[in-house]
C-alpha positions as CSV (number, residue, x, y, z in Angstrom):
1,X,14.9,19.1,12.5
2,X,12.2,21.3,11.3
3,X,8.9,20.1,10.8
4,X,8.8,21.6,7.4
5,X,11.9,19.7,6.6
6,X,11.2,16.0,8.2
7,X,9.8,13.5,5.3
8,X,6.2,12.9,5.2
9,X,4.6,9.8,4.4
10,X,0.8,9.4,3.5
11,X,-0.7,6.0,3.8
12,X,-4.1,4.5,3.2
13,X,-5.4,1.4,4.7
14,X,-3.2,2.3,7.5
15,X,-4.9,-0.2,10.0
16,X,-4.5,-3.4,7.8
17,X,-2.2,-6.2,8.4
18,X,1.0,-4.5,6.6
19,X,-0.3,-1.1,6.7
20,X,-0.2,-0.7,10.2
21,X,3.3,-2.3,10.4
22,X,4.6,0.0,7.6
23,X,3.1,3.3,9.4
24,X,5.0,2.2,12.5
25,X,8.3,1.3,10.9
26,X,8.3,4.5,9.0
27,X,7.4,6.5,11.8
28,X,10.7,4.8,13.6
29,X,12.7,5.7,10.7
30,X,12.3,9.5,10.7
31,X,9.0,10.2,8.6
32,X,5.7,11.8,10.0
33,X,3.0,10.0,9.3
34,X,-0.5,10.4,7.9
35,X,-2.9,7.4,7.3
36,X,-6.1,6.8,6.6
37,X,-8.5,4.1,7.9
38,X,-11.9,3.1,7.1
39,X,-14.0,1.2,9.7
40,X,-11.8,0.5,12.5
41,X,-11.6,3.4,14.6
42,X,-10.5,1.9,17.6
43,X,-7.5,0.1,15.9
44,X,-6.6,3.4,14.3
45,X,-6.6,5.2,17.4
46,X,-3.9,2.4,18.9
47,X,-2.2,2.6,15.6
48,X,-1.8,6.3,15.9
49,X,-0.6,6.5,19.6
50,X,1.7,3.9,18.7
51,X,3.0,5.9,15.6
52,X,3.3,9.2,17.8
53,X,5.7,7.7,20.0
54,X,8.3,8.1,17.2
55,X,6.5,11.1,15.3
56,X,4.1,13.3,17.7
57,X,2.9,15.3,14.7
58,X,1.2,12.2,12.9
59,X,-2.1,12.2,12.0
60,X,-5.4,10.2,11.2
61,X,-8.3,10.5,8.9
62,X,-11.6,8.4,8.2
63,X,-11.6,8.0,4.2
64,X,-13.5,5.1,2.2
65,X,-11.0,5.0,-0.5
66,X,-13.6,3.5,-2.9
67,X,-15.3,6.9,-2.7
68,X,-13.6,9.8,-4.6
69,X,-14.7,12.6,-2.5
70,X,-13.7,10.9,0.4
71,X,-10.2,10.6,-1.0
72,X,-10.2,14.4,-2.0
73,X,-11.5,15.3,1.5
74,X,-8.5,13.4,3.0
75,X,-6.1,15.2,1.1
76,X,-7.8,18.3,1.9
77,X,-6.9,17.5,5.7
78,X,-3.3,16.2,4.8
79,X,-2.3,19.5,2.9
80,X,-4.0,21.5,6.0
81,X,-1.5,19.9,8.4
82,X,1.6,19.0,6.0
83,X,3.5,21.2,3.7
84,X,5.4,18.2,1.8
85,X,4.6,14.7,0.5
86,X,7.6,12.7,0.3
87,X,6.6,9.1,0.3
88,X,2.9,8.2,-0.6
89,X,1.8,4.8,-0.5
90,X,-1.8,3.5,-0.9
91,X,-2.0,0.0,0.8
92,X,-6.1,0.3,1.4
93,X,-7.4,-2.9,0.1
94,X,-10.3,-5.7,-0.1
95,X,-9.1,-9.3,-0.3
96,X,-11.7,-12.1,0.0
97,X,-12.6,-15.2,-2.4
98,X,-15.8,-14.7,-5.1
99,X,-16.0,-17.7,-7.2
100,X,-17.0,-18.1,-10.7
101,X,-19.8,-18.0,-12.4
102,X,-21.5,-16.4,-9.5
103,X,-19.5,-13.5,-8.8
104,X,-21.9,-10.4,-8.1
105,X,-21.8,-6.7,-8.8
106,X,-21.6,-5.6,-5.3
107,X,-18.2,-8.3,-4.9
108,X,-16.8,-6.6,-8.1
109,X,-17.3,-3.0,-6.9
110,X,-16.4,-3.9,-3.1
111,X,-13.0,-5.5,-4.7
112,X,-12.0,-3.2,-7.7
113,X,-13.4,0.0,-6.7
114,X,-11.2,0.0,-3.3
115,X,-8.4,-1.8,-4.6
116,X,-7.8,-0.1,-8.2
117,X,-10.2,3.1,-8.2
118,X,-9.3,4.2,-4.9
119,X,-5.5,3.4,-5.7
120,X,-5.6,5.3,-9.0
121,X,-7.4,8.4,-7.4
122,X,-5.1,8.4,-4.3
123,X,-2.1,8.3,-6.8
124,X,-3.6,11.1,-8.8
125,X,-4.2,13.0,-5.6
126,X,-0.6,12.8,-4.8
127,X,1.0,13.3,-8.2
128,X,-0.5,17.0,-8.0
129,X,1.3,17.7,-5.0
130,X,4.5,16.1,-5.8
131,X,5.0,17.2,-9.2
132,X,5.4,20.7,-7.9
133,X,8.0,19.9,-5.0
134,X,11.7,20.8,-5.3
135,X,12.7,17.3,-4.8
136,X,12.1,13.7,-6.0
137,X,9.3,12.2,-4.5
138,X,8.0,8.5,-4.4
139,X,4.9,6.4,-4.7
140,X,5.0,2.6,-3.7
141,X,1.8,0.8,-4.7
142,X,1.2,-2.6,-2.9
143,X,0.0,-5.1,-5.1
144,X,0.4,-8.8,-5.1
145,X,2.1,-11.7,-6.8
146,X,-1.5,-13.3,-7.6
147,X,-0.9,-10.5,-10.7
148,X,1.4,-13.2,-12.3
149,X,-0.6,-16.2,-11.2
150,X,-4.0,-17.8,-11.8
151,X,-6.4,-17.8,-8.9
152,X,-9.7,-18.9,-10.2
153,X,-11.6,-18.1,-6.7
154,X,-10.3,-14.7,-6.4
155,X,-11.0,-13.0,-10.3
156,X,-11.9,-9.7,-9.3
157,X,-8.9,-9.1,-6.5
158,X,-6.0,-10.2,-9.1
159,X,-7.9,-8.3,-11.7
160,X,-7.7,-5.1,-9.9
161,X,-3.9,-6.0,-8.8
162,X,-2.8,-6.6,-12.1
163,X,-4.0,-3.3,-13.2
164,X,-2.5,-1.7,-10.4
165,X,0.9,-2.9,-11.5
166,X,0.2,-1.5,-14.9
167,X,-0.9,2.0,-13.4
168,X,2.6,2.0,-11.7
169,X,4.3,1.6,-15.1
170,X,1.8,4.5,-16.3
171,X,2.6,7.0,-13.5
172,X,6.3,6.2,-13.4
173,X,6.6,7.3,-17.5
174,X,4.2,10.2,-16.6
175,X,5.8,11.7,-13.8
176,X,9.6,10.9,-14.2
177,X,12.0,12.1,-13.5
178,X,10.0,14.1,-10.6
179,X,8.2,11.3,-8.9
180,X,9.7,7.3,-8.6
181,X,7.0,5.1,-9.0
182,X,7.2,1.5,-7.9
183,X,5.0,-1.3,-7.0
184,X,5.8,-4.2,-4.1
185,X,4.2,-7.3,-4.7
186,X,4.2,-9.6,-1.3
187,X,3.8,-13.1,-1.4
188,X,2.4,-15.1,1.4
189,X,2.9,-12.8,4.4
190,X,1.4,-13.8,7.9
191,X,-1.3,-15.7,8.2
192,X,-5.0,-15.0,7.9
193,X,-7.0,-17.9,8.8
194,X,-10.0,-16.5,6.5
195,X,-8.2,-17.6,3.2
196,X,-5.0,-19.7,4.7
197,X,-6.1,-23.2,5.5
198,X,-3.6,-25.3,7.2
199,X,-0.5,-24.7,9.5
200,X,2.1,-22.4,8.3
201,X,4.7,-25.1,7.9
202,X,2.5,-26.6,5.2
203,X,2.0,-23.2,3.3
204,X,5.5,-22.8,3.6
205,X,6.6,-26.4,1.6
206,X,5.6,-24.2,-1.6
207,X,7.9,-21.5,-1.0
208,X,11.5,-22.3,-1.7
209,X,12.8,-20.1,1.2
210,X,10.7,-22.6,3.3
211,X,9.1,-19.7,5.2
212,X,6.2,-17.2,5.5
213,X,7.2,-14.0,5.0
214,X,7.2,-11.2,7.7
215,X,6.1,-7.7,7.5
216,X,10.2,-6.8,7.9
217,X,10.6,-8.4,4.7
218,X,8.3,-5.7,2.9
219,X,9.9,-2.9,5.1
220,X,13.1,-3.7,3.7
221,X,12.0,-3.5,0.1
222,X,10.0,-0.1,1.0
223,X,13.4,1.2,2.3
224,X,15.6,0.0,-0.5
225,X,13.0,2.0,-2.7
226,X,13.0,5.1,-0.7
227,X,16.8,5.3,-0.6
228,X,17.2,4.5,-4.8
229,X,17.3,7.3,-7.1
230,X,17.6,5.4,-10.1
231,X,14.8,2.6,-9.8
232,X,11.4,3.7,-11.5
233,X,8.2,1.7,-13.0
234,X,9.1,-1.7,-11.4
235,X,7.3,-4.3,-9.3
236,X,9.5,-6.2,-6.8
237,X,8.3,-9.3,-6.0
238,X,8.9,-10.0,-2.4
239,X,7.7,-13.8,-2.3
240,X,10.5,-16.0,-1.1
241,X,11.2,-17.3,-4.6
242,X,7.4,-18.6,-4.5
243,X,6.9,-17.6,-8.3
244,X,9.5,-20.1,-9.1
245,X,7.2,-23.1,-8.6
């Protein structure tokens, strides 16, 4: 397959827990990968090395998505190397607790500027490319089931993810039928000791399917959305039935 015919995916946050798995999995599926990282250059180089075993033309760039100028520069680098954009996955995200009534402005900006502002301007830059292509392209935002829950200790985070779900619908309507825009909202996927207390078995008790999610569960949803031609403006919860509780 010629390089100009190979599908291309742009991912932000390519060194994150899910972002790196998504980048590697999509490379295995035949995509050229272009991903961003913020501070973890060593990890980014390791991810790129793995991605390039499947897609040697893949590339990465440093980008703080809370800064619009950084996003614009990343897309200039992208368009200098790739001539098409089939799939955009804005997955760069900050996640930590911020407790009312003591949330600081810096905490708000760290969470909302990265998760909401960064996602919006990434989507907008991607849509400018996608709307002029002679084929249907796709944007998949990464949100969270917390958009449907009330987490008192994570107000800026949950507000940002709820807003991204709304933006997903706005973009879906604005750019149909040329761009299909959907969101995936994971539940508990893998364990992070910074905010998950207790053994995995205890956490799984609150999930009807009785297990923590895996990156492969998210990939199944992504692959469904890349194959479907009649789904847009939707939020797909991948959470093992947790919201049933």
